[in-house]
Kinemage of the C-alpha trace (Angstrom):
@kinemage 1
@onewidth
@group {chain A} dominant
@subgroup {mainchain}
@vectorlist {calphas} color= white
{ca met a 1} P 27.581 -3.425 14.004
{ca lys a 2} L 26.602 -5.852 11.238
{ca ser a 3} L 26.126 -4.362 7.768
{ca val a 4} L 23.196 -5.378 5.565
{ca gln a 5} L 22.617 -4.317 1.966
{ca leu a 6} L 19.070 -3.594 0.820
{ca tyr a 7} L 18.196 -4.835 -2.652
{ca asp a 8} L 14.866 -3.760 -4.153
{ca thr a 9} L 13.240 -5.732 -6.955
{ca thr a 10} L 9.894 -3.899 -7.123
{ca leu a 11} L 10.497 -2.931 -10.757
{ca arg a 12} L 10.934 -6.555 -11.851
{ca asp a 13} L 9.642 -9.104 -9.345
{ca gly a 14} L 7.098 -6.658 -7.921
{ca ala a 15} L 5.803 -5.916 -11.417
{ca gln a 16} L 4.901 -9.608 -11.756
{ca arg a 17} L 1.996 -9.058 -9.381
{ca glu a 18} L -1.344 -9.532 -11.079
{ca gly a 19} L -2.807 -6.126 -11.902
{ca ile a 20} L 0.494 -4.176 -12.012
{ca ser a 21} L 1.854 -2.834 -15.278
{ca phe a 22} L 4.545 -0.178 -14.879
{ca ser a 23} L 5.323 2.125 -17.767
{ca val a 24} L 8.900 3.232 -18.369
{ca glu a 25} L 8.017 6.571 -16.797
{ca asp a 26} L 6.548 4.777 -13.762
{ca lys a 27} L 9.728 2.772 -13.315
{ca leu a 28} L 11.925 5.862 -13.514
{ca lys a 29} L 9.809 7.636 -10.873
{ca ile a 30} L 9.912 4.667 -8.504
{ca ala a 31} L 13.656 4.215 -8.992
{ca ser a 32} L 14.263 7.840 -8.007
{ca lys a 33} L 12.044 7.454 -4.927
{ca leu a 34} L 13.890 4.282 -3.872
{ca asp a 35} L 17.176 6.138 -4.220
{ca glu a 36} L 15.847 8.860 -1.908
{ca leu a 37} L 14.901 6.157 0.621
{ca gly a 38} L 18.488 4.930 0.744
{ca ile a 39} L 18.093 1.542 -0.979
{ca his a 40} L 21.535 0.201 -1.917
{ca phe a 41} L 20.621 -1.751 -5.065
{ca ile a 42} L 17.640 -1.172 -7.384
{ca glu a 43} L 16.890 -3.950 -9.840
{ca gly a 44} L 15.495 -2.203 -12.897
{ca gly a 45} L 14.337 -5.204 -14.907
{ca trp a 46} L 15.451 -7.772 -17.481
{ca pro a 47} L 16.896 -5.903 -20.490
{ca gly a 48} L 17.111 -9.049 -22.602
{ca ser a 49} L 13.461 -10.013 -22.178
{ca asn a 50} L 11.369 -7.084 -23.483
{ca pro a 51} L 11.705 -3.683 -25.202
{ca lys a 52} L 10.257 -1.777 -22.215
{ca asp a 53} L 13.081 -2.836 -19.894
{ca ser a 54} L 15.700 -2.110 -22.537
{ca lys a 55} L 14.234 1.388 -22.935
{ca phe a 56} L 14.219 1.846 -19.159
{ca phe a 57} L 17.937 1.123 -18.850
{ca ala a 58} L 18.710 3.429 -21.776
{ca arg a 59} L 16.898 6.297 -20.033
{ca ala a 60} L 18.125 5.400 -16.546
{ca arg a 61} L 21.723 5.981 -17.646
{ca arg a 62} L 20.980 9.706 -17.503
{ca ile a 63} L 19.852 9.576 -13.860
{ca lys a 64} L 22.478 10.413 -11.260
{ca phe a 65} L 21.504 8.278 -8.281
{ca lys a 66} L 22.694 9.703 -4.978
{ca gln a 67} L 22.866 6.471 -2.991
{ca ala a 68} L 21.596 3.540 -5.039
{ca thr a 69} L 23.270 1.355 -7.655
{ca leu a 70} L 21.123 0.246 -10.590
{ca val a 71} L 21.118 -3.494 -11.313
{ca ala a 72} L 20.118 -5.399 -14.450
{ca phe a 73} L 18.654 -8.899 -14.162
{ca gly a 74} L 19.139 -11.889 -16.442
{ca ser a 75} L 19.810 -15.606 -16.456
{ca thr a 76} L 22.695 -17.941 -17.020
{ca lys a 77} L 23.573 -18.743 -20.611
{ca arg a 78} L 21.837 -21.399 -22.651
{ca his a 79} L 23.539 -24.766 -22.533
{ca asp a 80} L 24.127 -24.902 -26.304
{ca val a 81} L 25.936 -21.566 -26.828
{ca lys a 82} L 29.115 -19.984 -25.558
{ca ala a 83} L 28.739 -17.274 -22.933
{ca lys a 84} L 30.091 -14.587 -25.277
{ca asp a 85} L 27.438 -15.472 -27.860
{ca asp a 86} L 24.464 -15.701 -25.512
{ca pro a 87} L 21.996 -12.869 -26.341
{ca asn a 88} L 20.778 -12.578 -22.725
{ca leu a 89} L 24.298 -12.069 -21.367
{ca lys a 90} L 25.108 -9.624 -24.174
{ca ala a 91} L 22.000 -7.599 -23.266
{ca leu a 92} L 23.215 -7.379 -19.659
{ca val a 93} L 26.597 -6.074 -20.809
{ca asp a 94} L 24.965 -3.580 -23.176
{ca ser a 95} L 22.545 -2.279 -20.503
{ca gly a 96} L 25.194 0.106 -19.209
{ca val a 97} L 24.996 -0.932 -15.536
{ca arg a 98} L 27.910 -1.845 -13.293
{ca val a 99} L 26.097 -4.587 -11.352
{ca val a 100} L 24.114 -7.518 -12.745
{ca thr a 101} L 22.150 -10.338 -11.145
{ca ile a 102} L 21.819 -13.640 -12.989
{ca val a 103} L 19.526 -16.464 -11.987
{ca gly a 104} L 20.493 -20.112 -12.213
{ca lys a 105} L 19.069 -23.419 -11.036
{ca ser a 106} L 20.207 -24.666 -7.609
{ca ser a 107} L 17.833 -27.596 -7.253
{ca arg a 108} L 18.696 -31.036 -8.637
{ca met a 109} L 15.046 -31.671 -9.525
{ca gln a 110} L 14.719 -28.317 -11.324
{ca val a 111} L 17.849 -28.970 -13.378
{ca ile a 112} L 16.744 -32.427 -14.505
{ca asp a 113} L 12.971 -31.966 -14.886
{ca val a 114} L 12.620 -28.281 -15.833
{ca leu a 115} L 15.905 -27.139 -17.359
{ca glu a 116} L 16.377 -30.634 -18.853
{ca val a 117} L 20.181 -30.653 -18.833
{ca gly a 118} L 22.756 -32.669 -16.958
{ca leu a 119} L 23.799 -31.711 -13.450
{ca glu a 120} L 27.397 -31.000 -14.516
{ca thr a 121} L 26.177 -29.011 -17.523
{ca asn a 122} L 24.214 -26.739 -15.189
{ca leu a 123} L 27.319 -26.147 -13.077
{ca glu a 124} L 29.254 -25.246 -16.228
{ca met a 125} L 26.488 -22.843 -17.312
{ca ile a 126} L 26.669 -21.067 -13.939
{ca tyr a 127} L 30.471 -20.862 -13.880
{ca glu a 128} L 30.878 -19.709 -17.491
{ca ser a 129} L 28.104 -17.104 -17.254
{ca val a 130} L 29.476 -15.518 -14.095
{ca ala a 131} L 33.069 -15.655 -15.339
{ca tyr a 132} L 32.121 -13.991 -18.640
{ca leu a 133} L 30.325 -11.100 -16.927
{ca val a 134} L 33.099 -10.639 -14.360
{ca gly a 135} L 35.566 -10.642 -17.250
{ca arg a 136} L 33.656 -7.765 -18.795
{ca gly a 137} L 34.220 -5.712 -15.642
{ca leu a 138} L 30.817 -6.228 -14.020
{ca arg a 139} L 29.963 -6.982 -10.413
{ca val a 140} L 27.854 -10.124 -10.372
{ca phe a 141} L 25.205 -11.368 -7.936
{ca phe a 142} L 24.106 -14.974 -8.453
{ca asp a 143} L 20.444 -15.759 -7.705
{ca ala a 144} L 20.365 -19.411 -6.641
{ca glu a 145} L 16.820 -20.257 -7.732
{ca his a 146} L 14.925 -22.906 -5.696
{ca phe a 147} L 17.942 -23.135 -3.391
{ca phe a 148} L 16.076 -24.022 -0.189
{ca asp a 149} L 13.852 -26.663 -1.809
{ca gly a 150} L 16.917 -28.089 -3.525
{ca tyr a 151} L 18.947 -28.033 -0.323
{ca arg a 152} L 16.349 -30.138 1.489
{ca met a 153} L 16.373 -32.716 -1.350
{ca asp a 154} L 20.109 -32.788 -2.149
{ca pro a 155} L 22.180 -30.362 -0.075
{ca asp a 156} L 25.481 -31.368 -1.709
{ca tyr a 157} L 24.355 -30.403 -5.213
{ca ser a 158} L 22.743 -27.133 -4.149
{ca leu a 159} L 25.971 -26.119 -2.426
{ca lys a 160} L 27.938 -27.085 -5.567
{ca thr a 161} L 25.945 -24.535 -7.574
{ca leu a 162} L 27.002 -21.857 -5.081
{ca lys a 163} L 30.626 -22.960 -5.312
{ca ala a 164} L 30.501 -22.740 -9.124
{ca ala a 165} L 29.343 -19.122 -8.955
{ca asp a 166} L 31.768 -18.342 -6.125
{ca asp a 167} L 34.753 -19.781 -8.020
{ca ala a 168} L 33.804 -17.758 -11.095
{ca gly a 169} L 33.937 -14.502 -9.117
{ca ala a 170} L 30.363 -13.784 -8.009
{ca glu a 171} L 30.290 -11.072 -5.346
{ca cys a 172} L 27.097 -12.244 -3.629
{ca leu a 173} L 25.225 -15.562 -3.671
{ca val a 174} L 21.531 -14.895 -3.189
{ca leu a 175} L 19.611 -17.889 -1.843
{ca cys a 176} L 16.052 -17.966 -3.201
{ca asp a 177} L 12.997 -19.430 -1.503
{ca thr a 178} L 11.359 -19.351 -4.917
{ca asn a 179} L 8.169 -21.228 -4.020
{ca gly a 180} L 7.848 -19.495 -0.639
{ca gly a 181} L 7.371 -22.754 1.249
{ca ser a 182} L 10.276 -22.760 3.720
{ca leu a 183} L 10.147 -22.227 7.476
{ca pro a 184} L 12.502 -19.851 9.326
{ca ser a 185} L 14.360 -22.774 10.941
{ca gln a 186} L 14.977 -24.327 7.508
{ca ile a 187} L 16.168 -20.979 6.162
{ca gly a 188} L 18.622 -20.557 9.017
{ca glu a 189} L 20.090 -24.031 8.617
{ca ala a 190} L 20.651 -23.643 4.870
{ca val a 191} L 22.112 -20.128 5.150
{ca arg a 192} L 24.616 -21.276 7.754
{ca ala a 193} L 25.665 -24.133 5.454
{ca ala a 194} L 26.099 -21.702 2.548
{ca cys a 195} L 28.203 -19.357 4.672
{ca arg a 196} L 30.535 -22.224 5.581
{ca val a 197} L 31.351 -23.116 1.957
{ca ser a 198} L 31.387 -19.661 0.360
{ca arg a 199} L 33.917 -16.862 0.193
{ca ala a 200} L 31.305 -14.541 -1.326
{ca ser a 201} L 28.665 -12.823 0.770
{ca ile a 202} L 25.247 -14.450 1.130
{ca gly a 203} L 21.891 -12.882 0.288
{ca ile a 204} L 18.251 -13.879 0.788
{ca his a 205} L 15.341 -13.636 -1.659
{ca ala a 206} L 12.076 -14.866 -0.115
{ca his a 207} L 8.549 -15.235 -1.457
{ca asn a 208} L 5.478 -14.980 0.741
{ca asp a 209} L 3.411 -18.039 -0.161
{ca ser a 210} L 3.470 -19.254 3.455
{ca glu a 211} L 3.160 -15.717 4.967
{ca leu a 212} L 6.763 -16.073 6.152
{ca ala a 213} L 8.799 -14.002 3.681
{ca val a 214} L 9.680 -11.280 6.189
{ca ala a 215} L 10.364 -13.788 8.985
{ca asn a 216} L 12.496 -15.905 6.657
{ca ser a 217} L 14.484 -12.854 5.524
{ca leu a 218} L 15.230 -11.885 9.129
{ca ala a 219} L 16.136 -15.489 9.985
{ca ala a 220} L 18.593 -15.467 7.077
{ca val a 221} L 20.228 -12.282 8.383
{ca glu a 222} L 20.550 -13.831 11.843
{ca ala a 223} L 22.195 -16.865 10.219
{ca gly a 224} L 24.746 -14.795 8.307
{ca ala a 225} L 23.141 -13.247 5.219
{ca ser a 226} L 24.281 -9.692 4.476
{ca gln a 227} L 22.018 -8.801 1.549
{ca val a 228} L 18.206 -8.776 1.733
{ca gln a 229} L 16.082 -8.666 -1.388
{ca gly a 230} L 12.433 -7.656 -1.414
{ca thr a 231} L 9.829 -5.282 -2.794
{ca ile a 232} L 7.961 -2.225 -1.566
{ca asn a 233} L 4.638 -3.277 0.019
{ca gly a 234} L 5.512 -6.921 -0.690
{ca tyr a 235} L 4.352 -6.715 -4.315
{ca gly a 236} L 5.113 -9.777 -6.415
{ca glu a 237} L 3.763 -12.830 -8.149
{ca arg a 238} L 1.226 -15.069 -6.396
{ca cys a 239} L 1.301 -14.039 -2.709
{ca gly a 240} L 4.109 -11.544 -3.198
{ca asn a 241} L 7.697 -11.069 -2.114
{ca ala a 242} L 9.313 -10.175 1.181
{ca asn a 243} L 8.031 -6.724 2.131
{ca leu a 244} L 10.892 -4.257 2.485
{ca cys a 245} L 8.562 -1.870 4.317
{ca ser a 246} L 8.517 -4.396 7.172
{ca ile a 247} L 12.061 -5.720 6.779
{ca ile a 248} L 13.776 -2.319 6.935
{ca pro a 249} L 12.301 -1.141 10.269
{ca asn a 250} L 12.704 -4.612 11.757
{ca leu a 251} L 16.380 -4.642 10.824
{ca lys a 252} L 16.979 -1.135 12.124
{ca leu a 253} L 14.668 -0.847 15.124
{ca lys a 254} L 14.491 -4.446 16.337
{ca met a 255} L 17.858 -5.913 15.328
{ca gly a 256} L 20.023 -2.797 15.626
{ca ile a 257} L 21.301 -3.002 12.033
{ca asn a 258} L 21.789 0.471 10.610
{ca cys a 259} L 20.699 -0.361 7.050
{ca ile a 260} L 19.378 3.169 6.325
{ca ser a 261} L 19.590 6.511 8.112
{ca asn a 262} L 17.034 7.706 10.640
{ca ala a 263} L 15.960 10.477 8.259
{ca asn a 264} L 15.364 8.010 5.442
{ca leu a 265} L 13.482 5.631 7.745
{ca ser a 266} L 11.048 8.438 8.550
{ca arg a 267} L 10.119 8.530 4.850
{ca leu a 268} L 9.141 4.854 4.706
{ca ala a 269} L 5.367 5.379 4.877
{ca glu a 270} L 5.598 8.105 2.219
{ca val a 271} L 7.458 5.751 -0.140
{ca ala a 272} L 4.956 2.933 0.484
{ca his a 273} L 2.056 5.212 -0.469
{ca phe a 274} L 3.963 6.634 -3.445
{ca val a 275} L 4.687 3.232 -4.977
{ca ala a 276} L 1.103 2.090 -4.367
{ca gly a 277} L -0.122 5.208 -6.138
{ca val a 278} L 2.114 4.673 -9.159
{ca ala a 279} L 0.984 1.033 -9.282
{ca asn a 280} L -2.626 2.285 -9.206
{ca leu a 281} L -3.334 0.175 -6.128
{ca thr a 282} L -4.870 1.122 -2.800
{ca leu a 283} L -2.318 0.598 -0.044
{ca asp a 284} L -3.485 -2.039 2.414
{ca arg a 285} L -4.468 0.018 5.471
{ca his a 286} L -3.386 -2.806 7.759
{ca leu a 287} L 0.181 -3.246 6.524
{ca pro a 288} L 2.624 -3.184 9.458
{ca tyr a 289} L 4.538 0.064 9.979
{ca val a 290} L 3.252 1.944 6.880
{ca gly a 291} L -0.503 1.248 6.690
{ca asp a 292} L -2.965 3.903 7.819
{ca ser a 293} L -4.293 1.503 10.467
{ca ala a 294} L -0.887 0.262 11.648
{ca phe a 295} L -1.079 2.492 14.732
{ca thr a 296} L -4.839 2.980 14.933
{ca his a 297} L -6.769 2.229 18.118
{ca lys a 298} L -10.450 1.492 18.484
{ca gly a 299} L -10.910 -0.303 21.791
{ca gly a 300} L -11.602 1.905 24.778
{ca leu a 301} L -9.077 0.067 26.965
{ca his a 302} L -6.281 0.763 24.478
{ca val a 303} L -7.105 4.453 24.186
{ca ser a 304} L -7.311 4.804 27.945
{ca gly a 305} L -3.795 3.367 28.172
{ca leu a 306} L -2.467 5.623 25.412
{ca met a 307} L -3.761 8.703 27.203
{ca lys a 308} L -1.605 7.754 30.176
{ca cys a 309} L 1.445 6.492 28.270
{ca asp a 310} L 2.148 6.907 24.538
{ca thr a 311} L 4.001 3.592 24.302
{ca ser a 312} L 1.445 1.477 26.152
{ca tyr a 313} L 0.013 -0.014 22.949
{ca his a 314} L 2.706 0.811 20.346
{ca his a 315} L 5.670 -1.438 19.673
{ca val a 316} L 7.577 1.505 18.126
{ca asp a 317} L 7.092 5.252 17.834
{ca pro a 318} L 5.024 5.691 14.613
{ca ser a 319} L 6.917 8.842 13.661
{ca leu a 320} L 10.127 6.813 13.237
{ca val a 321} L 8.680 5.303 10.052
{ca gly a 322} L 6.784 8.404 8.965
{ca asn a 323} L 3.414 7.224 10.246
{ca thr a 324} L 1.138 8.513 12.982
{ca his a 325} L -1.217 7.041 15.542
{ca arg a 326} L -4.956 7.450 15.173
{ca val a 327} L -7.962 6.885 17.385
{ca val a 328} L -11.275 5.862 15.842
{ca val a 329} L -14.683 5.894 17.420
{ca ser a 330} L -17.298 3.139 17.322
{ca glu a 331} L -19.735 1.272 19.513
{ca leu a 332} L -16.681 -0.473 20.997
{ca ser a 333} L -15.261 2.823 22.224
{ca gly a 334} L -15.067 4.139 25.729
{ca lys a 335} L -15.207 7.739 26.911
{ca gly a 336} L -11.454 7.935 26.439
{ca asn a 337} L -11.853 7.641 22.655
{ca ile a 338} L -14.318 10.529 22.618
{ca ile a 339} L -12.123 12.739 24.781
{ca tyr a 340} L -9.006 11.888 22.760
{ca lys a 341} L -10.632 12.690 19.422
{ca ala a 342} L -12.227 15.862 20.790
{ca lys a 343} L -8.844 17.057 22.021
{ca glu a 344} L -7.376 16.499 18.530
{ca leu a 345} L -10.135 18.723 17.145
{ca gly a 346} L -9.641 21.435 19.757
{ca ile a 347} L -12.901 20.622 21.564
{ca asn a 348} L -12.695 20.439 25.331
{ca leu a 349} L -14.692 17.616 26.898
{ca pro a 350} L -14.372 17.074 30.658
{ca pro a 351} L -13.256 13.486 31.467
{ca arg a 352} L -16.000 12.961 34.014
{ca gly a 353} L -18.690 15.104 32.412
{ca glu a 354} L -22.125 13.847 31.452
{ca glu a 355} L -21.628 15.441 28.037
{ca thr a 356} L -19.086 12.808 27.026
{ca arg a 357} L -21.367 9.999 28.125
{ca arg a 358} L -24.239 11.428 26.049
{ca val a 359} L -22.021 11.625 22.960
{ca leu a 360} L -20.906 8.020 23.434
{ca asp a 361} L -24.478 6.828 23.912
{ca gln a 362} L -25.520 8.676 20.756
{ca ile a 363} L -22.720 7.066 18.753
{ca lys a 364} L -23.773 3.605 19.892
{ca leu a 365} L -27.388 4.361 18.997
{ca leu a 366} L -26.516 5.723 15.563
{ca glu a 367} L -24.220 2.799 14.784
{ca ser a 368} L -27.074 0.440 15.558
{ca arg a 369} L -28.990 2.308 12.830
{ca gly a 370} L -26.281 1.887 10.218
{ca phe a 371} L -23.906 4.798 10.844
{ca gln a 372} L -20.194 4.115 11.255
{ca tyr a 373} L -17.662 6.769 12.202
{ca glu a 374} L -14.352 4.923 11.831
{ca asp a 375} L -13.890 6.216 8.287
{ca ala a 376} L -16.070 9.316 8.530
{ca asp a 377} L -14.157 11.757 10.715
{ca ala a 378} L -16.055 14.748 9.323
{ca ser a 379} L -19.425 13.388 10.475
{ca phe a 380} L -17.941 12.553 13.856
{ca glu a 381} L -16.570 16.065 14.271
{ca leu a 382} L -20.020 17.470 13.464
{ca leu a 383} L -21.563 15.145 16.038
{ca leu a 384} L -19.199 16.561 18.674
{ca arg a 385} L -19.787 20.173 17.660
{ca arg a 386} L -23.558 19.752 17.613
{ca ala a 387} L -23.328 18.526 21.192
{ca gln a 388} L -21.655 21.770 22.288
{ca pro a 389} L -23.843 24.407 23.972
{ca gly a 390} L -24.629 27.274 21.635
{ca tyr a 391} L -23.743 25.486 18.396
{ca lys a 392} L -25.522 27.069 15.436
{ca pro a 393} L -25.489 25.135 12.167
{ca pro a 394} L -24.922 27.171 8.983
{ca phe a 395} L -28.162 25.736 7.581
{ca glu a 396} L -30.982 23.419 8.595
{ca leu a 397} L -32.728 20.836 6.468
{ca val a 398} L -36.499 21.269 6.439
{ca asp a 399} L -37.563 18.567 3.999
{ca phe a 400} L -36.908 17.123 0.574
{ca met a 401} L -38.692 15.172 -2.132
{ca val a 402} L -37.227 13.169 -5.009
{ca val a 403} L -39.093 12.039 -8.119
{ca val a 404} L -37.555 9.580 -10.555
{ca glu a 405} L -39.224 9.130 -13.926
{ca arg a 406} L -38.474 7.006 -16.921
{ca his a 407} L -39.588 8.120 -20.360
{ca arg a 408} L -38.831 7.592 -24.001
{ca arg a 409} L -36.820 9.820 -26.254
{ca leu a 410} L -37.058 9.794 -30.038
{ca pro a 411} L -33.659 10.666 -31.509
{ca thr a 412} L -32.975 10.689 -35.230
{ca ser a 413} L -32.579 6.944 -35.655
{ca asn a 414} L -34.129 4.770 -32.946
{ca thr a 415} L -36.039 5.000 -29.706
{ca his a 416} L -34.349 4.679 -26.306
{ca glu a 417} L -35.431 5.053 -22.697
{ca glu a 418} L -34.000 7.633 -20.333
{ca thr a 419} L -34.204 7.978 -16.554
{ca leu a 420} L -34.376 11.442 -15.023
{ca ala a 421} L -34.454 12.467 -11.354
{ca glu a 422} L -35.797 15.701 -9.922
{ca ala a 423} L -35.225 16.782 -6.321
{ca thr a 424} L -37.036 19.478 -4.373
{ca val a 425} L -35.533 20.719 -1.101
{ca lys a 426} L -36.390 23.201 1.626
{ca val a 427} L -33.488 24.639 3.614
{ca arg a 428} L -33.494 27.237 6.383
{ca val a 429} L -30.577 29.679 6.590
{ca gly a 430} L -31.028 32.039 9.506
{ca glu a 431} L -34.615 33.267 9.278
{ca lys a 432} L -35.030 32.484 5.588
{ca val a 433} L -36.464 29.279 4.106
{ca ile a 434} L -35.347 28.535 0.568
{ca his a 435} L -37.331 26.207 -1.655
{ca thr a 436} L -35.455 24.977 -4.750
{ca ala a 437} L -35.542 22.182 -7.272
{ca ala a 438} L -32.970 20.654 -9.605
{ca glu a 439} L -32.605 17.760 -11.994
{ca gly a 440} L -29.904 15.125 -12.088
{ca asn a 441} L -28.999 11.851 -13.724
{ca gly a 442} L -29.895 10.104 -10.474
{ca pro a 443} L -31.585 10.914 -7.157
{ca val a 444} L -28.356 11.674 -5.268
{ca asn a 445} L -27.052 13.861 -8.075
{ca ala a 446} L -30.379 15.737 -8.112
{ca leu a 447} L -30.328 16.191 -4.324
{ca asp a 448} L -26.776 17.487 -4.472
{ca ala a 449} L -27.676 19.981 -7.193
{ca ala a 450} L -30.812 21.201 -5.406
{ca leu a 451} L -29.074 21.609 -2.053
{ca arg a 452} L -26.189 23.535 -3.585
{ca lys a 453} L -28.643 25.697 -5.539
{ca ala a 454} L -30.312 26.654 -2.279
{ca leu a 455} L -27.122 27.331 -0.340
{ca val a 456} L -24.797 28.888 -2.893
{ca gln a 457} L -26.662 32.205 -2.759
{ca phe a 458} L -25.614 32.464 0.910
{ca tyr a 459} L -22.294 30.647 0.634
{ca pro a 460} L -20.865 31.151 -2.898
{ca ser a 461} L -17.637 29.315 -1.995
{ca leu a 462} L -19.574 26.039 -1.817
{ca ala a 463} L -19.152 25.868 -5.591
{ca ala a 464} L -15.582 24.630 -4.982
{ca ile a 465} L -16.749 21.382 -3.345
{ca lys a 466} L -16.912 18.216 -5.402
{ca leu a 467} L -18.050 14.717 -4.510
{ca val a 468} L -15.258 12.322 -5.474
{ca asp a 469} L -16.568 9.015 -4.109
{ca tyr a 470} L -19.919 7.530 -3.166
{ca lys a 471} L -20.211 4.099 -1.556
{ca val a 472} L -23.235 2.147 -0.391
{ca arg a 473} L -23.046 -0.778 2.017
{ca ile a 474} L -26.050 -3.045 2.493
{ca leu a 475} L -26.477 -4.081 6.130
{ca glu a 476} L -28.581 -7.026 7.305
{ca glu a 477} L -28.668 -8.555 3.826
{ca ala a 478} L -31.250 -11.137 4.934
{ca ser a 479} L -33.826 -8.338 5.070
{ca gly a 480} L -33.577 -7.839 1.304
{ca thr a 481} L -34.760 -4.478 0.003
{ca gly a 482} L -35.818 -3.487 3.518
{ca ser a 483} L -32.237 -3.647 4.819
{ca gln a 484} L -30.449 -0.811 6.550
{ca val a 485} L -27.939 0.884 4.273
{ca arg a 486} L -24.854 2.936 5.006
{ca val a 487} L -23.721 5.642 2.601
{ca leu a 488} L -20.173 7.007 2.723
{ca ile a 489} L -19.407 10.151 0.747
{ca glu a 490} L -15.925 11.524 0.085
{ca ser a 491} L -15.685 15.213 -0.803
{ca thr a 492} L -12.919 17.642 -1.699
{ca asp a 493} L -12.420 21.344 -2.245
{ca gly a 494} L -9.263 20.739 -4.273
{ca glu a 495} L -6.995 20.981 -1.233
{ca asp a 496} L -8.543 18.923 1.567
{ca thr a 497} L -10.559 15.713 1.485
{ca trp a 498} L -13.134 14.571 4.047
{ca arg a 499} L -15.648 11.761 4.503
{ca thr a 500} L -19.174 11.788 5.851
{ca val a 501} L -21.663 9.042 6.602
{ca gly a 502} L -25.413 8.540 6.598
{ca gly a 503} L -27.495 5.560 7.643
{ca ser a 504} L -31.136 4.597 7.079
{ca ser a 505} L -33.386 1.904 5.673
{ca asn a 506} L -34.004 4.429 2.873
{ca ile a 507} L -30.987 4.828 0.592
{ca ile a 508} L -32.090 8.330 -0.450
{ca glu a 509} L -32.339 9.490 3.166
{ca ala a 510} L -28.936 7.952 4.015
{ca ser a 511} L -27.437 9.775 1.022
{ca trp a 512} L -29.158 13.032 2.033
{ca leu a 513} L -27.699 12.861 5.549
{ca ala a 514} L -24.164 12.160 4.302
{ca leu a 515} L -24.433 14.885 1.669
{ca ala a 516} L -25.697 17.499 4.124
{ca asp a 517} L -22.913 16.601 6.576
{ca ser a 518} L -20.342 17.105 3.837
{ca leu a 519} L -21.462 20.667 3.120
{ca glu a 520} L -22.012 21.598 6.783
{ca tyr a 521} L -18.559 20.298 7.740
{ca trp a 522} L -16.875 22.384 5.057
{ca leu a 523} L -18.787 25.520 6.011
{ca ile a 524} L -17.874 25.107 9.696
{ca arg a 525} L -14.223 24.505 8.863
{ca his a 526} L -14.185 27.348 6.354
{ca ser a 527} L -15.793 29.849 8.698
{ca ser a 528} L -13.302 29.049 11.492
{ca ser a 529} L -10.191 29.197 9.283
């Protein structure tokens, strides 16, 4: 079986994504997580370029990686200094790693127009830099920058740059699609040519500007590459780098290349979410393999097939990559979606019963009024439970009123205006009707306070619930202020999180419905646990 090395550059190339700024602590945490995943090489950064990366390598020396090898990144020497005197190369040696990657120009145009040196001078820079580092006892990977663009313009010169690094003792020659503009067929042709002239192994480093980074990386492996570079979640400059979270399962599950163990593969989704969290980014739900929607089904035909055969609409078993399949409900659903979701919740709905049809019809009606249940599982579960014979809600809403007033305050120095909201609610619990009022800094905050004030005397544990997110979506924007609105509320009790939805042409009513669902859902779950 072919062997492929996985090389992660999230901490350097991935950090070049707009909006990402890893601290040293962030980088150490991610490096440890990548080691747990089974990545072979972790590129920690460029120690000669900034103090943060130098500090990272100083601290990383104390980490005992179980599987991974830490790599420092740099560039070939300047043309006007000897290799032993080049500060960038000295920083690589001083970083304390055993493996280094240096980047050098492999495109004739880049050498002449960007680097502004002679073609032979560039070859000397590559050879002397690699030879110096090898002479200091380091394993060296050579990143052939702009290789594929250069190969299409002048294949002989691009291959000469590889030969210079190869002759100097480079262990791996990494071919870079730096601008991300190559096609898989062009990648394959160039990789095969590189394999013919090189004694060293060949690697691939692809960017995603043409949405082909993963495809190009796999094409390179098919053509003979044995090292694949990329980043977690495809993070990187511009459109990103090749996404290792897609490359790894494709190599292992589709191409039969055992690049990581089965146990480590099952942690892939966890690692994707972890890195996104450290980067302070929301993971794209629709990322292949690791996204929350990667194995989610909405269409009734799909769900009907899944109920008969688990693999009918999955290209792989989601559990292999640490993910799971989900079924969501919408106006596009069939009865199968309702039955499937009910079964997950422990609610028995007969496949041919009229009850299921009524629930489906109600969902379609409510969605036409602004509700949406795809991301509001708690409201959907309540809808199912309310349809069950004998269901008794823990409380019932009688009515509410909200008053918002704006008045002036006179502090010590100058006058300012302040807005205050007051909500009055009536709630029935059993045979009792409670009438309470509360103030808030806005109408929803006031409603929340008043409703809790009414219920907490019956259900003291409600005090643990907090609203952590509140989103409003304007529907039918052409209708202006008379548009339907959808309110999505996310709540937590410190352990679990759930989402509820409300819809109306009145934003206060939509908020009231979502808020009441949130508390009712928790009470039902809490009473049955």
